[in-house]
N, C-alpha and C positions, 0 to 999 in steps of 0.2 A: 829385237835388239834390247839389251839390258846394260845400263850404265850405273856405276856406283858413284853417288855424289855425297860428299861430306859437308855438312852445314849445321850450325847450331842455331836454334830458334825456339823461343818459348811460346807454346801454342796451347789453346784450349779448345775443346769440343764438348758439346753436351752429349752425354752417353744415353743410357736408357733410364727408365724410372725404376724405383724400387717399390715394394709393396709394404704397406703398414702392417700386414699380418706377420711379417718377420721381426717386428719390433719386440725386443725384450726390455720392458720398462725398468725392471729391477737392475739389470746389468747395464742399461743404457746403450744397447747395441742394436743394429739393424743390418740386414743382409742386402747387398746391392750387386748389380752387374756394372762394372766400370766400362767395359767395351766389348763389342762383338766383332770388331775389326772390319765392319761393313764399309762399303765404298761411300765416300762423301764427295759430292760435286763441289769443286772450287772454281774460281775464275780461271778458265783455260785448261784445267786438268781435273782428274778424279783422284782423290786421295784415299789410300787404304792404310790400315795399321796391321802389321804382322803381330799376332797375339800369342806367339809361342813363348815358352819359358826362356829360350835363348835370345829372343828378340827384345825383351823388356828388362830394364834394370830397375830394381825396386830399392828405394832408400830405406834407412833404418827407421826413421820417424816421418811419416807422411801426414801432414795436417789435413783436417777437414775444414774448409773455409766457407765464409758466407759470400756466395756469388763471386768467387775469385778475388775478393778484397783482401788486402794484406797491409793495410795502413795502420791498424790498431790491434791491440791484444784482444779486444772484444770481437774481432773478425774471425778468431780461431774458435770453431764450434766443437772440435774434438780431434780425433786422429784415426788413421787406418791401422787396425791391429792385426789384420790377416788378409793376405792376397792369395787367391787360388786360381790356377790355370786349368781351365776346362778345354775340351777339344774345339768348342765353337765360341768361347767367351772368356773373359777375365772377371771372376767374382771376388768380392771382398766383404769383410765385416768392418763396419764403422762403429766406433765408440763415441757417442755424443755426450758432452759434458754440460751443454746448455739446456736447462729445464724447459724453456720456452720452445726451443727447437724440437725437443722430444714431444711436447704437447702437439705441435703442428704436424709432426709425422704421425702421431697416434690418431689424430682426427682425419688424416688423409689430405690435409691442406697442402702438404709439401711432399712431392714425390719425384721431383726432377733432380738429377745429379749430373755434374759436368766434371771433366778431368782436365788437368793442366799437365803438359808434358813437353819435353825437349827432344827433338829429333837429331840424332847424331849421324845417321846414315840412311840414304834414300836409294831405292832401286826404281829406275824409270824404264817404262816400256813404250814402244812406238804405238801411235794410234792405229786402230783397225777401221778400215772402210771409211776413212774420213772423220771418225769420231775423235773425241778428246784423248789425250795421252793419259796414262795411268802412272801415278807415283806411289810407291809403297814404302812406308817407313819401316825399314828392316832392323834398325837399332834406335830405340828411343827410351827415355828415362821418365818414369812417372814421378811428377813433382808434387801434385796435390790433387785432392778431390774436393769439389765444391757442391753444396746444396743450392739449387737455383729455383726460383719461384715459377718459371715458365718452361714447361717441357716442350720438346720440339714437335711432337706428334701425338695425337690422341690414341694411338694404337697401344698394344700391351707393352711393347718395348719401344721406347721413344729415343730418338737421336736428333740433336739439333745440328744443323749444318753451319753454325756460327764458328768462326775461328779468328783469333787475334794472334799476331806474330810480331816480333821485333825486327824482322827482315823487311826492308823497305819495298822489295819487289812484290811482296804478297799483296793481293788486291782484296777488296771486301768480298764477303761470302755471297755466292750465288746459289739460290735455293731451287730445287726442282719444281716443276709445275704442280698445281694442286690437283686433287682428285677430279677427274673430268665429270663425275656425276654430281659434284657439288654445284649448286646454283649460285649465281652471283649474290643474290639476296642473303643466302645463308652465310656466304663468306664475309659479306659486309657486317652481318650481325656478329660473327665471330671476332672480327677485327675490333668492333666497338667494345665488345666484352673484354677482349685482350687489353685494350687501352685503359679500361676502368681498373682491371686487376693490376696492371703495371703502374698505375698512377700517372698516366699520360693524358693530356688534355684532348678536347674534341678536335682541335685543329690538326693534331697529329693523326687521329683516326681518319679525318676527311682527306688528308694528304695521301694516306695509303689507299683509300677507296678510289680516289680520283686517278691514281696511278694504276688501277686495276691489279693491285698486288694480291697474290694468293695468300692463304693463311700461313704457309711456311715462311714466305718472305716477310710477312708482317711480324711473325714471331722473332725472326732474326733482327729486324729493325727495332723492335721493342727491346730486345736484349741489349742491342748496341746503345740505344738511348738511355737505358738504365745504367749501363757501365759508364757512359759519359757523365751522367748525373752524379754517380758515386764518386768518380774521379774529381769532378768540380767541387763537390762537398768536402772531399778529403784535403783539398788544397787551401781551405779556409783556415787562417791562423788568427788567433786573438792575441793582441799585444797589450798588456797592462803596463802603463807607464807610471813610474813613481818620480815625483819631483824631489830629488835628493838635495836640492838647494833651498828648499823652503826653510824659513828661520826655525820653526819648531822642530824640524827633522835634524837640522845642524846642531841645535842645542842638545837634543836628546842623545845624538850620536857622540858628541864630545863629552857630555856628562857621563855616559856609560863607560867610555874609554878611560876617563880619569878615575872613576870609581873602581873599575876592574883592576886598574894598576895599583890602587891603594889596598884592595882586599885580596887580590890574587885570584878572583873569579874569572872564569873563561868568558871573553867578550863575544858578542855576535859578529858575524862576518862584516857587517857594516862598520862596526866600531874597531875592529882589529887593526886596520892601518893607522889608527890614531894612538895606539898603545905606547908608542915611543915618545910621545910629546910630554914635556914637563909643564909646570905651571906657567912659566914664561912663554913657552911655545903657544899654549892656549890663549894667553893674553895677547900675544903678537897677532895671531890669526884673527882673534875677535876684533881688535882694532882695525885690522886691514879690511875685514868684512864691513865695518862701519865707515869705510872710506878714508881712514887716516893714513898718513905716510909714516910708517914705523921703521924705516930703514936705518935711521940714525939715532933711534931712541935707546937709552940704557934701561937696565932693569928697574931702577927706582922710578924713572919717568913712565915706563910702561905700566907699572902698578898704579901710579897716581892717575894716569889718564883713564885706565880701565874702571877705576872707582868713580871718576867724575864725569866721564863721557856717556855716550849712548851705546857702548859695545854690549855684546851679549855675554861677556865673561862672568858677571855676577850671577846670571841665570844658570850658566854652566856649572859654576862653583856650588850654587845652591842645589842643583840637581844631583851632583856628585856627592855632596854632603848628605843629602837625604838617603841615598843608596847606602852609604857607609854607615849611617845611623841605624838603618833597618838591619843591616848585617850585624852590627854590634848588639843591637837589641835582641835579635833572634838567637844569638849565641848564649845570652844570659837570661833568656825568657824563663819565667817561674813555672815549675811543674804544677803549682797550685792553681793555675788558670783553668785546668779541667774541672775544678770544683765550682767555677763561677759561670753564670749565664750572661752573655753579652747583651746589651740593650742600647739602642740609639736614643739620644735626647737632643732636643733642639735648643735648649737654653739651660741656665744654671739654677732654675727654681727647684725646690724640693719636690720629690715625687712620692706620693703615698702608695703603700702596698695594699691592693685590694684582694680580698679572698672571698670565695663563695661560702656563705654560711651553711654549714653542713646540716643544720637543723631544718633548713628549708628544702625538703626533698620534693621531687616532682610529684604532682598530684594527678589522679585520674580525672579525665575530662569526659563528661557525658555528652550525649548528642547535641543538646542545646545548653551545655554547661559553660561556665566561665573559666577562663584560664587565669590562674592566680600567679602573682608575681613571685619571683625567687629573690630572696634577700641577699644583697651584697653588703659585706661589712669590711671596715678597714681594720687591719691588724694592728694599727697604731704605729707601725714602723715607716720610715721614709728614708730616702737617700737623694743625693744630688751630685752633680758634676763638680769637680774641684780642679784647679789648675796648679801644676807644679812646674817650676822652671828654674833655670840658672844660666849664668853667662860664663862661657869658657873662652878665654882670650887666646888668640893666635898672634904671635908677635910679628912685627914688621920684618924683623931679622929673618924669621923662618920663611916668609914669603920671598924676600929678596934672595935668600940662599936657595930658593927653588926646592925646599925640603918637603917633598911629597910624603915621606915617611912620617914626619912630625905632624903634618896635617891629617894624615890617615889615623894616627894614634889618637889625636884629639877628637875627631869625629866618632871613632869607634868607642872611645871611653864615654862620650856623651850618650851614645845608644845604650851602653851597659848601665849607665846611671839611671836612665829611664826605666830599664827593665828591673834594676835593683829596687827602685822606689815602688814599682808596681808589686813586686814580690813581697816587699816589706808590708805593704798595706794588706795584702791577702793573708799573710802570716799573722799580722796583728789581729785581724778579724777572727781568726781561729783561736788564738791563744789568750784572748780576753782583754787586750789593750783598748778595744773599743767597747763602749757601753751602749746598750739598747735603750729604748724609750723609758723602760722601767728602771733604768739606772744599773742594771745588772749586765754581766757579760753574756755573749751569745750562748756559751755553754755554761749553764747554771742549774743547780739542783731544782730550783723553782720552775725551770723550763722543762723539767723531766727529760733532760738530754745529757746529764752528767752523772757518772757513777758515784754512788755514795762514798765509797772508799776506793781510792786509786789503786788498781791492781795491775800487775805486770801483764804484758800481752801473752796470751796462751789460747789454746783451743777453747777452754772453758770461758774465759773472759770475752773472747771474740764472739762466742755463741750467745752469751748474755747480751752483748751490745747489739747483735743482729736482732735478737728477740725484742729488745726494747724499741728498736727502730721500726720493726714490723708492727708492733702493737700500739704505736702512737695513734692518738685520736685527733679529730678535727677541732674546730673552734667550740663546738657544743660539748666537747669532752666525752662524747658517746660514740660517734661514728668513727670506725677505724679508718685511718689514713692509708694503711697498707703500703707503707713506704719500703721500697726495695733497696737494700744496700748495694753500692757499686764500687766504692773506693775505700781502701784502707790507707789512712794517712799517718805517717810516722816521721820521726826525726832520724838523724844519723845513728843515735844510740840504739834504736829499735829496728834498724833496717835488716840486719841479719836474722833476727828472730821472726820478723814479718815474712821474709823470704822463705824461711823454713816452714812456717805455718801454711803458706800459700802454695808451696811446691807440690807438683804432681808426683805421687809416690806409687810404685808398682807393688801394691800390697798383696800378700799371699792369702789374706783372710779378709772378709767383709768388715769385721770390727776394726781392722787396722788401716782402712782406707781413710784418706784425707778428705773430709767433707767440704773443705773450703777451696780445694784445687779448682781453678778456673772460674770461681764464683766472684772473686773480688780483684780489683785492679790496684796494684801497689803504687802509692805516690809518696816520694821521699823528698823532704825539704829540710835543709840544714838549719833553718830558722826556728824549727820546732825542737826545743831543747828538752833534755832529760828523758823521762820515760813516758811522755805524753803520746797518746795515739787517738785517732778519731776514725769513726765509721760514717761515711757520707753517701747520700743517695745521688742519683743522676740529676744534675741541675735542670735538665730539660723537663723532668716530671715533678720533682720535689726540690725546688731551690732552697738553699739554706736561709 
């Protein structure tokens, strides 16, 4: 008797092993047999898979998974790229993208493969002579192939009788009896080895041995224990909690929103809901956080209480101001800063410049000889920190009128003033407004860094300047400093001429090539007037 039964269930069965000899390491492929369609004993029936081309539906992209896990992207080891139907089996080619998996296959450590499938049509036959009934999956869909660490049988073609299904009536797997020739001691040893390989403890192995389980039943139990362990691990979730009510977080979020509204910069997700608040709204919320009743307060009284009380509005305003100041400073930042080398100082005392005396070269040391000191000399120059400041008033009227635009303009202009002062100091150092210790400007004929006759910028004059910088000597007047030019500094009047000299030309002859193309970086500052121009080295190696 044959009946057709329609039912959907997602199932897995371990198929046979594959051989490492078929591994193509360069292509990342290995040949496997997915199924032979052999009978598998289940609880109360025997299952068979029909393996004809008409019985199996193959999807377009079938993944290769790590032991049927599908909770993470890392569980995908590759994909099935070719499925072939043979008279007695279904073969396939797997492409593995995980290098560690390829290594395990190549060593022969990993040989087991299991398939996941969904049965859409069964054919059921009556039992013979009191035996179990046989159910054949005549229509089924291949969903995935998995690499598994525990094969079902030590024979050449291995099949595991484990099966998982979403249908409630399916019972746990029932394995066939072990080989009658195997002794109990040998089976016990195999079970303990299996437990060690699967990462299971001694208690699990003792339980299997006490139950007189054969090796096939132990393998199925080990596989089930590994699946349960994997499912439990995949359900662990980490929750990182952030206290969004902490005072420092509230202040930073409100300051960012206020600053972004002033400058037009895109806020973060945390500050975006506060972008619609004006100055008075921030004051009102700050006083409310401090525990004050602000329902009946007018604008004037709100501002007075925020300045006199314990609210966080002054901190919010200070944080927003600093952001706007930095934004205004960055817009007006001097291009001459690339010529300077930053240095941190702890106080306002003058700092002397130390240089290595080039006359004190390193001396050869014999086996029992003395190491001589290398002389350090002061160049005579010093520098120190200086403070520049000013007060910009914001009227009470602007605050009462909630004029964020006026406040933003004031803060932005303050940032620009700081950048302008810094730029002027740098330009003055180049153009001679500052005097060195000898009373002369930085660029002076006696310092051997100023052309005797000021000549216009050209290939010839730039070549002479580069040669002069290259041939400068150290403090002893003998040892070459070998300074490499990096920057060509000009004012607005010489900008076009400098660009023409430094431009990359597609010359048709060697003599027409531009030797300066790509060698120097152009720096233009409007504070350098007239036809002045400078060639400067990298401050990291040869500071001015």
